[in-house]
C-alpha positions in Angstrom: -30.7 -15.8 -12.1 -28.0 -15.8 -9.5 -27.3 -12.9 -7.1 -23.9 -12.4 -8.8 -25.5 -12.2 -12.3 -28.1 -9.7 -10.9 -25.3 -7.6 -9.5 -23.4 -7.6 -12.8 -26.4 -6.7 -14.8 -27.2 -3.9 -12.4 -23.6 -2.6 -12.8 -23.9 -2.8 -16.5 -27.1 -0.7 -16.5 -25.5 1.9 -14.2 -22.4 2.1 -16.4 -24.6 2.6 -19.5 -26.6 5.4 -17.9 -23.5 7.1 -16.6 -21.1 6.8 -19.5 -23.6 7.1 -22.3 -22.3 4.0 -24.0 -24.5 2.1 -26.4 -24.9 -1.1 -24.4 -28.7 -1.4 -24.4 -31.6 -3.6 -24.7 -32.0 -5.4 -28.1 -35.0 -3.2 -29.0 -33.0 -0.1 -28.6 -30.0 -1.5 -30.3 -32.0 -2.2 -33.5 -32.9 1.4 -33.7 -29.3 2.5 -33.5 -27.0 3.0 -36.5 -23.8 3.6 -34.6 -22.3 2.3 -31.4 -19.0 3.2 -29.7 -17.3 0.3 -28.1 -14.3 0.1 -25.7 -11.5 -2.4 -26.2 -9.0 -2.6 -23.3 -5.8 -4.5 -22.9 -2.8 -4.5 -20.6 0.3 -4.4 -22.8 1.8 -1.8 -25.2 0.5 -1.3 -28.7 3.6 -2.6 -30.3 3.4 -6.0 -28.4 1.8 -9.0 -30.2 -1.1 -8.5 -27.8 -1.4 -4.9 -28.9 -1.2 -6.0 -32.5 -4.2 -8.3 -31.9 -6.4 -5.6 -30.4 -5.4 -2.8 -32.8 -6.0 -5.1 -35.8 -9.3 -6.2 -34.2 -10.4 -2.6 -33.9 -9.5 -1.8 -37.5 -11.2 -4.9 -38.8 -14.4 -4.3 -36.7 -14.7 -0.7 -38.0 -14.3 -1.9 -41.6 -16.5 -4.9 -41.3 -19.5 -3.2 -39.6 -19.8 -0.2 -42.0 -22.8 -1.8 -43.6 -24.1 -4.1 -40.9 -27.3 -3.3 -38.9 -25.1 -1.6 -36.3 -21.9 0.3 -37.1 -19.4 -0.3 -34.4 -16.9 2.4 -33.6 -14.0 0.9 -31.6 -11.9 2.9 -29.1 -8.8 1.1 -27.9 -7.2 1.6 -24.5 -3.7 -0.1 -24.4 -1.2 -0.6 -21.6 -3.6 -0.8 -18.8 -5.1 2.7 -19.4 -8.5 1.5 -18.2 -7.8 -1.7 -16.3 -4.7 -3.8 -15.6 -4.5 -7.5 -16.1 -5.8 -8.4 -12.7 -8.9 -6.2 -13.2 -9.8 -7.0 -16.9 -11.6 -10.3 -16.4 -14.1 -8.7 -14.1 -14.3 -5.5 -16.2 -15.4 -7.7 -19.1 -17.8 -9.7 -17.0 -19.6 -6.6 -15.7 -19.7 -4.9 -19.1 -17.4 -2.1 -17.9 -15.5 -2.7 -21.2 -17.0 -4.3 -24.2 -13.9 -6.4 -25.4 -10.7 -7.1 -23.6 -7.6 -9.2 -22.9 -8.0 -12.0 -20.5 -5.0 -13.4 -18.5 -6.6 -16.6 -17.3 -4.1 -16.7 -14.5 -6.2 -14.1 -12.7 -9.5 -16.1 -13.0 -10.2 -18.4 -10.1 -12.9 -20.8 -8.9 -14.2 -24.2 -9.8 -15.1 -23.1 -13.3 -11.5 -22.1 -14.0 -10.0 -25.6 -13.2 -10.3 -26.8 -16.8 -8.7 -23.6 -18.1 -5.4 -24.3 -16.2 -3.9 -26.0 -19.2 -3.4 -22.7 -20.9 -0.3 -22.0 -18.9 0.9 -25.5 -18.1 4.7 -25.6 -18.1 6.6 -27.5 -20.8 3.4 -28.6 -22.6 4.0 -27.7 -26.2 6.9 -28.6 -28.5 6.5 -25.8 -31.0 4.5 -22.7 -31.8 2.6 -24.5 -34.4 1.7 -27.3 -32.0 0.3 -24.7 -29.5 -1.8 -23.1 -32.2 -3.1 -26.4 -33.5 -4.2 -27.4 -30.0 -5.8 -24.1 -29.2 -7.8 -24.2 -32.5 -8.9 -27.8 -32.0 -12.7 -28.2 -31.2 -11.8 -29.9 -27.9 -9.8 -27.0 -26.5 -11.7 -24.1 -28.1 -15.1 -25.3 -27.2 -14.1 -26.2 -23.6 -12.7 -22.7 -23.1 -15.7 -21.0 -24.7 -18.1 -22.9 -22.5 -16.2 -22.2 -19.2 -15.7 -18.5 -20.0 -19.4 -18.1 -20.6 -19.9 -19.0 -17.0 -18.0 -15.8 -16.2 -20.2 -13.8 -18.5 -17.5 -13.8 -21.2 -18.0 -14.5 -24.9 -14.7 -15.9 -26.2 -13.5 -14.3 -29.5 -10.2 -16.1 -29.9 -6.6 -16.4 -28.9 -3.7 -13.9 -29.1 0.0 -14.6 -28.7 1.9 -13.4 -25.7 5.0 -15.4 -26.4 7.1 -17.6 -24.3 7.4 -17.3 -20.5 10.8 -17.6 -18.8 12.4 -17.1 -15.4 14.3 -13.9 -14.6 16.2 -13.2 -11.4 19.2 -11.6 -9.8 21.0 -15.0 -9.5 21.7 -17.6 -12.2 18.9 -20.1 -12.9 19.7 -23.3 -14.8 18.2 -26.2 -12.7 15.0 -26.5 -10.7 17.1 -26.6 -7.5 18.3 -23.0 -8.2 14.8 -21.7 -7.3 15.2 -22.7 -3.6 14.5 -19.7 -1.3 13.7 -17.1 -4.0 10.8 -14.7 -3.8 9.3 -14.9 -7.4 6.5 -13.0 -9.1 4.2 -15.5 -10.6 0.8 -15.8 -12.3 -1.5 -18.7 -12.9 -2.1 -21.7 -10.7 0.4 -24.1 -12.2 3.3 -21.8 -12.5 2.7 -20.8 -8.9 2.5 -24.4 -7.7 5.6 -25.3 -9.6 7.5 -22.5 -7.9 6.2 -23.6 -4.5 7.2 -27.2 -5.2 10.7 -26.0 -6.0 11.1 -24.2 -2.7 10.5 -20.6 -4.0 8.0 -18.2 -2.5 5.5 -17.1 -5.3 4.0 -13.6 -5.2 1.1 -12.7 -7.5 1.1 -9.2 -9.0 0.3 -7.4 -12.2 3.1 -7.2 -14.8 3.0 -3.5 -14.3 4.2 -3.8 -10.7 7.3 -6.0 -11.4 9.8 -3.2 -12.1 9.3 -1.5 -8.8 9.1 -4.7 -6.8 12.5 -5.8 -8.3 14.0 -2.4 -7.8 13.0 -2.4 -4.1 14.0 -6.0 -3.5 10.5 -7.1 -2.7 11.0 -10.0 -5.0 14.2 -11.7 -6.3 12.8 -12.4 -9.7 9.8 -13.0 -11.9 8.1 -15.5 -14.2 7.3 -13.4 -17.3 7.9 -13.1 -21.0 11.0 -11.8 -22.7 8.9 -9.3 -24.6 7.7 -7.9 -21.3 11.3 -7.7 -19.9 12.2 -5.7 -23.0 9.1 -3.4 -23.3 8.9 -2.8 -19.5 12.7 -2.3 -19.2 12.9 -5.0 -16.6 16.5 -5.7 -17.9 17.4 -2.6 -15.8 16.5 -4.5 -12.6 17.3 -8.1 -13.4 20.6 -9.8 -14.5 19.8 -13.4 -15.4 17.2 -15.2 -17.5 16.4 -18.5 -19.1 15.7 -19.5 -22.7 13.7 -22.7 -22.1 10.2 -21.9 -23.5 9.0 -22.8 -20.1 5.4 -21.8 -21.1 4.2 -21.0 -24.6 1.5 -18.6 -23.4 -1.6 -17.3 -25.1 -4.1 -14.8 -23.8 -7.8 -14.9 -24.6 -9.8 -12.2 -26.2 -13.4 -12.0 -25.0 -16.4 -9.8 -25.1 -18.9 -8.9 -22.4 -21.5 -11.7 -22.9 -24.3 -9.3 -21.7 -23.3 -6.9 -24.5 -22.7 -9.7 -27.0 -26.2 -11.2 -26.5 -27.8 -7.9 -27.5 -26.0 -7.8 -30.9 -27.8 -8.8 -34.2 -26.4 -11.8 -36.0 -24.7 -9.9 -38.8 -22.7 -7.9 -36.3 -21.7 -11.0 -34.4 -20.5 -12.6 -37.7 -18.5 -9.5 -38.5 -16.9 -9.6 -35.0 -16.0 -13.2 -35.4 -14.4 -12.7 -38.8 -12.4 -9.7 -37.4 -11.2 -11.8 -34.5 -9.8 -14.4 -36.9 -7.8 -11.8 -38.8 -6.5 -10.3 -35.5 -5.5 -13.8 -34.2 -3.3 -14.6 -37.1 -1.6 -11.1 -37.0 -0.9 -11.6 -33.3 0.5 -15.1 -33.7 2.7 -14.1 -36.6 4.2 -11.3 -34.6 4.5 -13.3 -31.4 6.6 -16.0 -33.1 8.7 -13.4 -34.9 9.3 -11.4 -31.8 10.3 -14.4 -29.7 13.1 -15.1 -32.1 14.5 -11.6 -31.7 13.8 -10.5 -28.2 16.1 -12.9 -26.4 19.0 -11.7 -28.5 18.1 -8.1 -27.7 18.1 -8.9 -24.0 21.6 -10.3 -24.3 22.6 -7.1 -26.1 21.4 -5.0 -23.1 23.3 -7.1 -20.6 21.0 -9.9 -19.4 22.8 -13.2 -19.1 20.5 -15.8 -20.8 20.9 -19.5 -20.0 20.3 -21.7 -23.0 19.1 -25.0 -21.5 20.8 -28.3 -22.4 18.6 -31.3 -23.2 19.4 -32.7 -19.8 18.5 -29.5 -18.0 15.3 -29.1 -19.9 14.4 -32.7 -19.0 14.9 -31.9 -15.3 12.5 -29.0 -15.6 9.9 -31.2 -17.4 10.2 -33.8 -14.7 9.7 -31.1 -12.1 6.5 -30.0 -13.8 5.1 -33.5 -14.4 3.1 -33.6 -11.1 1.1 -30.6 -12.3 0.0 -32.4 -15.3 -1.1 -35.4 -13.3 -3.0 -33.2 -10.9 -4.8 -31.6 -13.9 -5.8 -35.0 -15.2 -7.1 -36.0 -11.9 -9.2 -32.9 -11.4 -10.6 -32.4 -14.9 -11.6 -36.0 -15.8 -12.9 -36.7 -19.3 -13.0 -33.0 -20.3 -9.4 -32.5 -19.4 -8.4 -35.8 -21.1 -9.9 -34.6 -24.4 -7.9 -31.4 -24.2 -4.7 -33.2 -23.4 -5.4 -35.6 -26.3 -5.6 -32.6 -28.6 -2.3 -31.3 -27.2 -0.6 -34.7 -27.8 -1.9 -34.9 -31.3 -0.7 -31.3 -32.0 2.8 -32.1 -30.7 3.0 -35.2 -33.0 1.8 -33.2 -36.0 4.2 -30.3 -35.3 7.3 -31.7 -33.6 10.4 -29.7 -32.7 13.4 -29.5 -35.0 
């Protein structure tokens, strides 16, 4: 056992003793009939991410009524327990049982393969994204890598598209020169740097104040966040290019997961599938409405021409080549699944 794992397990034991939660050794768990679990995420309840976790909680409660342990979920939306930068470690250490994972805030060698989750201009359609995510190549690769962080992957949830918002018009890659931009994820950050912008990593909850104070000139984020966090009050321009079709991951503390009986694990997996579909359905529907709502509140949205979109795709191409070079056969299998999904679910 590594020193890091020993530390995490020690933290979990301390949290259990202090909070009175039912994360316990398997022998104790089998004697329990009810267990309260914490589910934490960083976005509002009405967002597609919130829909995922609220649906998950409801399904878990219903599906574990007659299992060997009855789980009683408590949800903590909108960063009430942890923000998006803190959640990956909170799940690893067992400080929360289940939570949202923004993979952009996971770093290290084991995260290299995961970079594809936020690769710009990767998918043609929503359906292509979902087909790739559900492919054995992609799902198994992500589950294996996340396990190295003490995460048990439960599934995907829709965030929506990611666009660029700023206080100056953005249509071409050259328009990014000299701007200070909030970013997340390695590839979006590298793309901004390549285009001459200065990327700044921060939680989505910090964007409003940073824009208001002029600390940043703009941000890479989703239309749904611009609307729900009222960023339209502090930004004037946006794009409508589906720069990134972005999912988040739902995962459980692996240390907690490994203590659960098989019937409870099965119930959790079934609940996660129902929640995944609910989130995806809402994410797609929201994306078709939110851009128009932003226009209505005064944000000037740039609809990219085919030529402009091609320029952006070409600007992002070196990131894909770098990913291929660094991830070898494992990355090639994922990209093959992506290519197959784009062929099966083309645009238009």
